[in-house]
N, C-alpha and C positions, 0 to 999 in steps of 0.2 A: 591535565593530560595535554601533551603537545605532540600532535600527530602530523608531522611536517614532511615526512619522506614519501609516503605512498598515497597521499590524498588526491583529490578531495574524498571525504568519507560521507557520501550522500545516502548510504543505505545503513539502517540500524534496526535492530529488533530486540524486544524485551520479552522475557517469559511472563506468563500470567501471574506468577508470584512476585514479579518485580525484582527477583534476586540476581538474575543473569542478564547480561547485555551482550549482543553480538554486533560487531562492527565490520563493515565491508568497505575496503578502499578501492577506488577505481583502477588502481594499478595492481590489484590482485591480493592485497594483504587482508587476511581474515583473522579476527581475534575475538575470543569469548572471555568476558570478565565476570568475576563474582563481584557484583556492584556493591554489596553491603560490606564485604571484607576488603574491597579494593585490591583483589588479587587476580592475577592472570591465570585462567584455566588452561587455555590452549591458544596458540597462534601459529599460522603457517602461511605460505605463499602459494596462491592458486596458479600463478604464472600466466594469467590472462585477465582481461577486464572483468570486474564484478559489477553487475547492474543492480542487483538487489539481494538481500538476505532475509531469511525468515525462519524463526524457530518453529518446530512442529509441536507435538503434544507437550513436551517439556524440553529441558536443556540437553537431553540425551541425544537428540538428532536435530539437524537444521538443514534447510535447503538453500542453495546458492544459485542465482541466475547468472551464469557466466556468459561470456561472449557468444558461445556456440550452442551449448547444451545446458540442461538443468542437472545439477549435481546434488546428491544427498550425502552429508557427512555425519559422523558421530561426534561425541564430545571429546574425543582424542585426536580429531582431525583426520581420521581415516575415511576414505571415500567408500561409501556403502553402495551407492548406485550412481550410474550415469544415464540419465533418461534421454536417449537419443531421439525419441519421438517428440520431445519438447524442444523445438528448434528456435534459436534466437530469442530466448526469454528476456524480458526487461522488467517485469513487475510480478511480485508474489504476494499472496494473501492466504492465510491458513484459517480454515473454519474448524475450530476445535471440537464442536459438538457433532460434526458430520464426518470428521476425519478426512476432509477434502482439502487438497492444496490447489488453489486457483493460480494459473499462470497466464499472464498476458505477454504476447510476443510481438516482435517487430513486423510480423506478417499479418497483424490484425486479428489474431486468434485468441480466444479465451478458452483455456483447457482446464478441466477438472480432473485431478489425479486422486484416486482413493489410496491413501498412504498405508492402509491396513493390508491391501492386496497387491498394490503396485500397478493396478489397472487404470487406464484412462476411461472414465465413465461418460464423459460428454465433451464435445467441442462446439464452440460457437464462433462463427465468422462475423466480426463486428462491422466489416465493410467501411471502416472509418480510418484505416491506416494504423499507425503506431499509437497505442493509447498513451495519453499524457500522464494519467494518474489512475489509481485504482484504490478502492476502499470497500469495506464490507459493512453491512448493517448487522451489528452483533445481536440485535433483537430477533431477527428472522433469517439470517444467513444469506440475504440477497446481496449479490456482488454489484458494484457500481464502477463503471469505467468512464473517465472523462477524456474528451477528444479535441482535436484541433478545430473542429467545426463549432465548438462551444456547447456541444451536447453532453448530457449525462445519460448513459444507458444503464438500465438495471436488468440483471440477469439471474436466472435460476437454471440449474442443470437439466431440468426436465423439459425446457422450452426450446432446446437446440439453438439455432441461429436467430431466433426471434426474441428481442428484448421485451420484458414484461411492461416496462415503462420507458418513455423517452421524454427528457426534459431539456428544452433549449435554455440553458442557464446563462450563457454569455454569448450573445449574438456576434458571430464573426470574430471571436477571440478564443485563443487556445486556453483551455483550463490548465491551471497549475496544481490544484489539489481539490479534493473533495473529502468530506468527513461526515459521519452520522453520529448524533448524540446517542448515549447509552440506552435511552428509552426508546430509540428507533423512530421518534416523531419528527425530528428536525435534521436538516442537512445544511452544511456550510459548503459553499463553493467559492473558489477564487480563480481569477483569470488574468491573462496578460493585459487586459484592459484596465488594470488597477482598480478592480472592484471586488468587494467581498459581499456575498449575498447569503441570507438565511432563508431556508425554504421549509414549508410544511409538507412533509411527504407522507403524512398519515391520512389526512382528510382531503385537502384541496389541491395539493401540489402547486401552491401559489407562493410567490416570493413575499416574505413577510417584511424583511428589512434589506436595504441596499446601501452599501457604504462605498465611498471612494477612498483610496489609500494613496499615500505620497508616491510610492513605487509599487509595482506588482508584487503581490504576496507570493512567497516561494512555497509555503506550506501552512496548513491550518489543520487543527485536530481538536476534538472534544475530549475532555477528561471525563472520568466516571461520575464526577459531581456536577457536570454540566458547564464547567468553565471552558472557554475557547482560547486555545493558544495559537497565536499567529506570528509567523516570522516575516519581518519586513526589513530588507537590507541586512544590517548587522544588529538588528534588535529583535527581541521576542516580546510580544505584548500578550497579556492574559486578560481576556474580556469576561466580565461578570454579567449574568442575566442577559446574555446576548440573544436568547431565544424568547425572552419575555417582554423586553422593552427596547426602544431605540436608544 
């Protein structure tokens, strides 16, 4: 695939089955692919900047964080909803077992939307400015936001604007990504200080391993089998046993 006209394509989402992939280009291009058949399902032009994309329960609907509002589309590219109470969204995460769409905005707000009723059930003010990254703990549904202060904040909808946990992961360095292992025990954080850290978030909240990288890591994510994928420059590295040994 050569996507040269409407890039960069910094936002991508995959359905739980792994069959469909959704791409979002910064210049407004949106495309859904059947990844196994290598067929294009739908593509259209949103005509404004796309910050993030996210499938909802399956490939029948997906959310798009556009430059001004949050939009919901179906698998034919038809706009179903324009959520005008979600201003300036930048990051999206969907909690499939709670039917909640979490949205982080440029205004430093974390908003939970119940996609079954269309109602906003909770809002939290992070008081840290624009979140640099966001991820979910798939084991318990806790949302984590990474900030320019080097902190990782953990959130639940019933706590309002009070984070349940604060972790100073990278002192005085903006986080670039955060990810939690499938078992919910380990967290990986990366920052602009060119460091990759593995944390125990089940028992001690202590840093288990600390690595220096040649250049700052752009993104890191755990697989379901515990492998850690890390993007550094123009390379993707896959780390084995990253949570068990150095």
